[in-house]
Each structure stands twice: as C-alpha cells, then as structure tokens.
C-alpha positions as CSV (number, residue, x, y, z in Angstrom):
1,M,103.6,78.8,122.1
2,R,101.4,81.8,122.7
3,E,97.8,81.7,121.7
4,Y,96.2,84.6,119.8
5,R,92.6,85.4,119.3
6,N,90.8,87.8,116.9
7,E,87.9,90.1,118.0
8,R,85.4,87.3,117.5
9,G,87.4,85.0,119.9
10,T,88.5,82.7,117.1
11,R,91.8,81.1,117.8
12,L,94.5,82.1,115.4
13,R,97.2,79.5,114.7
14,N,100.8,79.8,113.4
15,S,103.9,77.9,114.3
16,R,105.7,81.2,115.1
17,G,102.6,83.4,115.6
18,N,103.7,86.0,113.0
19,A,100.5,85.7,110.9
20,A,98.4,85.6,114.0
21,R,100.0,88.8,115.3
22,R,99.6,90.5,111.9
23,E,95.9,89.7,111.8
24,L,95.4,90.7,115.3
25,A,97.2,94.0,114.8
26,T,95.1,94.7,111.6
27,H,91.9,94.1,113.6
28,K,93.0,96.4,116.4
29,V,93.9,99.2,114.0
30,A,90.5,98.7,112.2
31,E,88.8,98.9,115.6
32,R,90.5,102.2,116.4
33,L,89.6,103.6,113.0
34,I,86.0,102.7,113.3
35,T,85.6,104.1,116.8
36,S,87.2,107.4,115.7
37,N,84.4,107.8,113.1
38,L,86.6,108.0,110.1
39,C,85.3,108.1,106.5
40,L,85.1,104.9,104.5
41,V,87.9,106.1,102.2
42,C,90.3,106.0,105.2
43,L,89.2,102.5,106.1
44,R,89.6,101.3,102.5
45,N,93.1,102.8,102.3
46,L,94.2,101.1,105.5
47,G,92.6,97.9,104.4
48,T,94.7,98.0,101.2
49,V,97.8,98.6,103.4
50,A,96.9,95.8,105.7
51,A,96.3,93.4,102.7
52,V,99.8,94.3,101.4
53,V,101.4,93.7,104.8
54,A,99.5,90.5,105.3
55,A,100.7,89.3,101.9
56,G,104.2,89.6,103.2
57,A,105.3,92.4,101.0
58,T,108.7,93.8,101.6
59,K,109.3,97.5,102.3
60,K,110.6,98.1,98.8
61,T,107.5,96.3,97.2
62,F,105.1,98.2,99.5
63,N,106.6,101.6,98.6
64,S,106.5,100.8,94.8
65,M,102.8,99.8,95.0
66,L,101.6,103.1,96.4
67,T,101.2,106.3,94.4
68,I,102.0,109.5,96.2
69,E,98.3,110.2,96.7
70,D,97.8,106.8,98.2
71,Y,100.8,107.4,100.5
72,R,99.4,110.8,101.6
73,K,96.0,109.2,102.3
74,W,97.8,106.4,104.2
75,L,99.5,109.0,106.4
76,A,96.2,110.9,106.9
77,S,94.5,107.6,107.9
78,F,97.0,106.9,110.6
79,E,97.1,110.5,111.8
80,A,93.3,110.6,112.1
81,A,93.3,107.4,114.1
82,G,96.1,108.7,116.4
83,I,98.5,105.9,115.3
84,P,102.1,107.0,114.5
85,A,102.9,106.2,110.9
86,I,106.6,107.3,111.4
87,T,108.3,106.7,114.7
88,T,109.5,109.6,116.9
89,D,113.1,108.5,116.4
90,T,112.8,108.4,112.6
91,S,111.0,111.7,112.5
92,A,113.7,113.3,114.6
93,R,116.4,111.9,112.3
94,I,114.6,113.2,109.2
95,M,114.1,116.7,110.6
96,A,117.7,116.9,111.9
97,V,118.9,116.2,108.4
98,V,116.6,118.9,107.1
99,C,117.8,121.4,109.7
100,V,121.5,120.8,109.2
101,L,121.7,119.8,105.5
102,G,118.5,121.3,104.1
103,N,120.2,122.8,101.0
104,N,119.8,119.6,99.0
105,E,117.8,120.2,95.8
106,A,116.6,116.6,95.7
107,M,114.6,117.2,98.9
108,V,112.5,119.8,97.1
109,F,111.5,117.4,94.3
110,N,111.0,114.2,96.2
111,Q,107.2,113.9,96.8
112,K,107.4,111.2,99.4
113,F,109.9,113.2,101.4
114,L,107.7,116.3,101.3
115,A,104.7,114.2,102.4
116,D,106.7,112.8,105.4
117,K,107.9,116.3,106.3
118,D,104.4,117.7,106.3
119,Y,103.2,114.8,108.4
120,I,106.0,115.2,110.9
121,C,105.4,119.0,111.1
122,R,101.7,118.3,111.9
123,R,102.2,115.5,114.3
124,F,104.9,117.2,116.4
125,H,103.5,120.8,116.1
126,L,106.5,122.3,114.2
127,R,104.5,124.9,112.3
128,G,104.2,128.6,113.0
129,G,103.8,129.6,116.7
130,E,103.0,126.1,118.0
131,T,105.0,124.6,120.9
132,P,106.7,121.3,119.7
133,S,106.5,118.1,121.7
134,A,109.2,118.1,124.5
135,E,110.2,114.5,123.9
136,F,110.5,115.1,120.1
137,A,112.5,118.4,120.7
138,A,115.0,116.6,123.0
139,T,115.5,113.8,120.5
140,L,115.8,116.3,117.6
141,R,118.4,118.3,119.4
142,G,120.6,115.2,120.0
143,Y,120.5,114.3,116.3
144,I,121.2,117.9,115.2
145,R,124.2,118.1,117.6
146,E,125.5,114.8,116.2
147,L,125.2,116.0,112.6
148,E,126.9,119.3,113.3
149,Q,129.8,117.7,115.1
150,A,130.3,115.0,112.5
151,E,133.2,115.4,110.1
152,E,131.5,113.0,107.6
153,L,127.9,112.1,107.2
154,P,126.8,109.5,109.8
155,A,125.8,106.1,108.4
156,W,122.3,106.3,109.7
157,A,121.6,109.5,107.8
158,E,122.9,108.2,104.5
159,K,121.1,104.9,104.9
160,L,117.8,106.5,106.0
161,F,117.6,108.8,103.0
162,R,118.9,106.2,100.5
163,E,116.4,103.5,101.6
164,R,113.4,105.7,102.4
165,Y,113.6,108.3,99.6
166,N,116.2,106.9,97.1
167,M,118.1,110.2,97.7
168,K,121.8,110.9,98.2
169,I,122.7,113.5,100.7
170,Y,126.0,115.3,101.3
171,L,127.6,116.9,104.4
C-alpha cells in the first residue's frame, strides 16, 4: 500500500488510498492558487468544489449543485491557476461538434455550453487573430474529419452532449 502525506507531513490513511489522494490533490491545487496570488473569492469557489468532491458527489450531483455563475467562477479559478478544467481531448470534441454541427438552436440557449465554449476559446487561443495551440489544432482536425465522414452521429458526440449539457444533437 502506498503512503500519502499532506503538506504538513501528516500521514494520510485509507485502505485504497482514494481519500488520501483526493485530500493531497486538494492541497496541491490550493498551493498553486495561493502562489499565483489569486483573490479570496477564487479560493472560496475552489474550496466549495473541493468539499463537494471530497464528499464523494457524483458528476450529476456536482453539476446540479452549481449555478451558472458558480460554474463560470469555477472555470475562472482553474484558468487563473493554470490548471485545465476541461481536458484537451474533451475541448477538441466540443469544438469539433460546434464546427460541424453548429446549427443547433439548443447550443445558443444552454448557459453551461456557452461558458465551456468561452473557456475553451480563451484557453486554446481561438479568438480573433490569435494562433491556436498546435496540439489542440491537430486533435480538433481529427475530430472534425471524423464527424464530416460519419454517416451517423458518433456515439462519443451524442454521449458527451447528453451527459454534459443535457442536449440532443443531430447530424
């Protein structure tokens, strides 16, 4: 069994180490936030998220507990700390669906989707005359190609938008 310690050196115990890893990860994120001189509001937002995660909340419970303003603050907290809130792969999938199937009216009215889209555009420099990240652009091209060649909507696209945004998309 692996041994975990927090920032004070106190040994964290758990039969599988899950709670210990969660607590350790929470402290590491808090350290990065403190060293980046963020405001107390960001720390409080992240503390709320860490408390929800530590309580063992499922993804569905977590999403229902946050208002859209809390969610935007949560994204801003991670962005300010330099920690990705949405993985590169998930971001590329979301933007590929927007590029290929962007004519869905539900996308315009879904606030969580719009918050994620804005976050992705800022993180990967997709606005105006900026040069996007090369890694992200290559991943995005692959997913766009897959969507354009598909005769029916890939399962990953349908599942992503159904679970993340409670949205049905069509090819």
